[in-house]
VEXDREN-2710 file (C-alpha; in Angstrom, 1 decimal):
% VEXDREN-2710
k/r/px/py/pz
1/MET/14.1/-5.3/11.6
2/SER/10.6/-6.7/11.9
3/VAL/8.2/-7.5/9.1
4/ALA/4.6/-8.6/9.5
5/VAL/3.5/-11.7/7.5
6/ILE/-0.3/-12.1/7.1
7/ASP/-1.6/-15.5/7.9
8/ASN/-4.8/-15.9/5.9
9/GLY/-5.0/-19.6/6.4
10/ILE/-4.0/-20.5/2.8
11/CYS/-0.4/-19.5/2.5
12/ASN/3.0/-21.3/2.7
13/LEU/3.7/-19.4/5.9
14/ARG/6.7/-21.4/7.1
15/SER/8.6/-21.0/3.9
16/VAL/8.0/-17.2/3.8
17/THR/9.0/-16.6/7.4
18/LYS/12.1/-18.8/7.0
19/ALA/13.1/-16.9/3.9
20/LEU/12.8/-13.6/5.8
21/GLU/14.8/-14.9/8.7
22/ALA/17.5/-16.1/6.3
23/VAL/18.0/-12.5/5.1
24/GLY/18.1/-11.0/8.6
25/ALA/14.5/-9.9/9.0
26/ALA/12.4/-10.7/12.0
27/PRO/9.0/-11.9/10.8
28/ILE/5.9/-11.5/13.0
29/VAL/2.8/-13.5/11.9
30/VAL/-0.4/-11.5/12.2
31/GLN/-4.0/-12.6/11.7
32/THR/-6.0/-9.4/12.7
33/PRO/-5.7/-5.6/12.3
34/ALA/-5.1/-5.3/16.0
35/GLU/-2.1/-7.7/15.8
36/LEU/-0.7/-5.8/12.9
37/ALA/-1.1/-2.4/14.7
38/ALA/0.5/-3.9/17.9
39/ALA/3.5/-5.3/16.0
40/ARG/4.9/-1.9/15.1
41/VAL/6.6/-3.3/12.0
42/ARG/8.2/-1.6/9.0
43/GLY/7.1/-4.0/6.3
44/LEU/4.1/-6.1/5.5
45/VAL/4.1/-9.4/3.4
46/LEU/0.9/-11.0/2.0
47/PRO/1.6/-14.5/0.7
48/GLY/-0.9/-16.9/-0.7
49/VAL/-1.4/-20.2/-2.5
50/GLY/-4.6/-21.9/-3.8
51/ALA/-7.8/-20.0/-4.6
52/LEU/-8.0/-16.2/-4.8
53/ARG/-11.6/-16.2/-3.6
54/ASP/-10.6/-17.8/-0.3
55/CYS/-7.7/-15.5/0.1
56/VAL/-9.8/-12.3/-0.4
57/ALA/-12.7/-13.7/1.7
58/SER/-10.3/-14.3/4.6
59/LEU/-8.8/-10.8/4.4
60/ARG/-12.3/-9.3/4.4
61/ALA/-13.5/-11.5/7.3
62/THR/-10.7/-10.4/9.5
63/GLY/-10.6/-6.8/8.5
64/LEU/-7.1/-7.1/7.1
65/ALA/-8.4/-6.1/3.6
66/ASP/-8.8/-2.5/4.9
67/SER/-5.5/-2.8/6.6
68/VAL/-3.7/-3.7/3.4
69/ARG/-5.5/-0.9/1.5
70/ALA/-4.4/1.6/4.1
71/TRP/-0.9/0.3/4.3
72/ILE/-0.4/0.6/0.5
73/ALA/-2.1/4.0/0.4
74/GLU/0.4/5.3/2.9
75/ASP/3.3/4.0/0.8
76/ARG/4.5/1.7/3.5
77/PRO/6.7/-1.2/2.4
78/PHE/4.5/-4.0/1.1
79/LEU/5.3/-7.3/-0.7
80/GLY/2.6/-9.5/-2.2
81/VAL/3.5/-13.0/-3.3
82/CYS/1.5/-15.1/-5.8
83/LEU/-2.2/-14.7/-4.7
84/GLY/-0.9/-11.7/-2.7
85/MET/-0.3/-10.0/-6.0
86/GLN/-3.5/-11.1/-7.7
87/ALA/-5.6/-9.9/-4.7
88/LEU/-4.4/-6.3/-5.3
89/PHE/-6.4/-6.0/-8.6
90/GLU/-10.1/-5.4/-9.2
91/PHE/-11.4/-8.6/-10.6
92/SER/-10.3/-12.2/-11.4
93/GLU/-11.8/-14.7/-13.8
94/GLU/-11.4/-17.4/-11.2
95/VAL/-14.5/-19.4/-10.3
96/GLY/-16.7/-17.4/-12.7
97/GLY/-15.7/-14.1/-11.3
98/THR/-14.0/-13.0/-8.0
99/GLU/-13.7/-9.4/-6.8
100/GLY/-10.2/-8.5/-5.6
101/LEU/-9.2/-5.7/-3.2
102/GLY/-9.3/-3.1/-6.0
103/ILE/-6.1/-1.4/-5.0
104/PHE/-4.9/-1.3/-8.6
105/PRO/-7.0/-1.1/-11.8
106/GLY/-6.8/-4.4/-13.8
107/ARG/-7.9/-8.0/-14.1
108/VAL/-6.6/-11.4/-13.3
109/VAL/-7.2/-13.7/-16.3
110/LYS/-6.8/-17.4/-17.0
111/PHE/-3.9/-18.4/-19.2
112/GLN/-4.9/-19.0/-22.8
113/ARG/-2.0/-20.8/-24.4
114/PRO/-1.4/-23.4/-27.2
115/PRO/-1.6/-27.0/-26.1
116/GLU/2.1/-27.5/-25.8
117/PHE/2.1/-25.0/-22.9
118/LYS/0.8/-26.8/-19.9
119/ILE/-1.5/-25.0/-17.5
120/PRO/-0.8/-24.4/-14.6
121/HIS/2.4/-22.7/-15.5
122/MET/4.6/-24.6/-13.0
123/GLY/8.4/-24.6/-12.6
124/TRP/11.4/-22.3/-13.3
125/ASN/11.2/-19.5/-15.8
126/SER/13.3/-16.4/-16.5
127/VAL/12.1/-12.8/-16.1
128/ARG/13.0/-9.4/-17.6
129/PHE/12.9/-6.5/-15.2
130/ALA/10.9/-3.6/-16.8
131/GLN/11.9/-1.4/-13.8
132/PRO/15.6/-2.3/-13.6
133/ASP/16.2/0.6/-11.1
134/SER/13.6/-0.7/-8.7
135/PRO/15.0/-1.5/-5.3
136/LEU/13.4/-4.9/-5.5
137/ALA/15.6/-5.7/-8.4
138/ALA/18.9/-4.6/-6.8
139/GLY/21.7/-7.1/-7.3
140/LEU/19.8/-9.0/-10.0
141/ALA/20.4/-9.0/-13.8
142/ARG/18.0/-7.1/-15.9
143/GLU/17.2/-10.2/-17.9
144/GLY/17.6/-13.9/-17.4
145/GLU/17.1/-14.4/-13.7
146/SER/15.0/-17.5/-13.0
147/PHE/12.3/-17.8/-10.4
148/TYR/9.8/-20.5/-9.5
149/PHE/6.1/-20.2/-10.7
150/VAL/2.9/-22.1/-9.9
151/HIS/-0.2/-20.5/-11.3
152/SER/-3.1/-20.8/-13.8
153/PHE/-4.0/-17.1/-13.8
154/HIS/-2.0/-14.0/-14.5
155/CYS/-2.4/-10.3/-13.8
156/GLN/-3.2/-7.7/-16.5
157/PRO/-2.6/-4.3/-15.0
158/GLN/-4.5/-1.4/-16.6
159/ASP/-1.5/0.8/-16.2
160/SER/1.6/-0.6/-17.9
161/ALA/3.9/1.6/-15.7
162/LEU/3.0/-0.7/-12.8
163/VAL/4.8/-3.7/-14.4
164/LEU/8.0/-4.4/-12.6
165/ALA/8.9/-7.6/-14.4
166/GLU/7.7/-9.8/-17.3
167/CYS/8.0/-13.4/-18.1
168/ASP/7.4/-15.4/-21.4
169/TYR/5.3/-18.5/-21.4
170/GLY/3.8/-18.9/-24.8
171/GLY/3.4/-15.1/-24.6
172/THR/4.5/-12.3/-22.3
173/PHE/2.7/-11.9/-18.9
174/THR/3.3/-9.7/-15.8
175/ALA/5.6/-11.5/-13.4
176/ALA/5.9/-8.6/-10.8
177/ILE/4.5/-5.2/-10.2
178/GLY/5.9/-2.2/-8.3
179/ARG/4.9/1.3/-7.4
180/GLY/6.6/3.4/-4.7
181/ARG/7.2/1.0/-1.8
182/CYS/4.5/-1.5/-2.9
183/PHE/5.8/-4.6/-4.7
184/ALA/4.3/-7.9/-5.6
185/THR/5.5/-11.0/-7.5
186/GLN/3.6/-13.7/-9.3
187/PHE/6.5/-16.1/-8.7
188/HIS/7.5/-17.5/-5.3
189/PRO/10.7/-15.9/-4.1
190/GLU/10.8/-18.3/-1.1
191/LYS/11.0/-21.3/-3.5
192/SER/13.5/-19.6/-5.8
193/GLN/16.8/-20.3/-4.0
194/ALA/19.5/-17.6/-4.0
195/LYS/17.7/-15.2/-6.4
196/GLY/14.5/-15.5/-4.5
197/LEU/16.3/-14.7/-1.2
198/GLN/17.7/-11.6/-3.0
199/ILE/14.2/-10.4/-3.5
200/TYR/13.4/-10.8/0.2
201/ARG/16.7/-9.2/1.1
202/ASN/15.9/-6.2/-1.1
203/PHE/12.5/-5.9/0.4
204/ALA/13.8/-6.1/3.9
205/ARG/16.3/-3.3/3.0
206/VAL/13.5/-1.1/1.7
207/ALA/11.5/-1.7/4.9
208/ALA/14.6/-1.0/7.1
209/GLU/15.2/2.3/5.4
210/ALA/11.6/3.5/5.3
211/ASP/10.5/6.3/7.7
212/VAL/7.0/4.8/8.4
213/PHE/6.3/5.7/12.0
END
């Protein structure tokens, strides 16, 4: 079962593709809308590390921004990772203000935490699934599963029903979102060992079962 992985030039591409291979998926790296269309895949993954402004600028320059919007609008299986989640919202406070893809209403804001909570939030932390029946959470405990985070900004969805998982770091923040076959995580499943592979396995299963052609 093939899954496209967007190469926007600022993502940990090898780790993501290796994780997908480990759960039985066949990742195909794409850099343009034409490559995505030619790949005839059932799922699409948008990973990212670093600066959101660079991530969004790359998507717009290649035309993949419109591809991502259309893919999600058609309820085709989508997984955003880290910046791939932040990019889905309207606006980020990063670098004085960065426009996202505007797929979901909401903002990406910088952590405001007491001094004992170091920013960026980096390392392992546990999550609570607010949508325990989500296919992305299959095989995972509703509370207490730990994943690996590296971020200074976090998403604030306007619609609370979008929140798939939450995490506590000096206060609760959104750790994952989900609606239909669209999912995104602030944490890095590919860096989260067995539990992270379960996330990719679950997404691959959603993609395999989707009637998207």
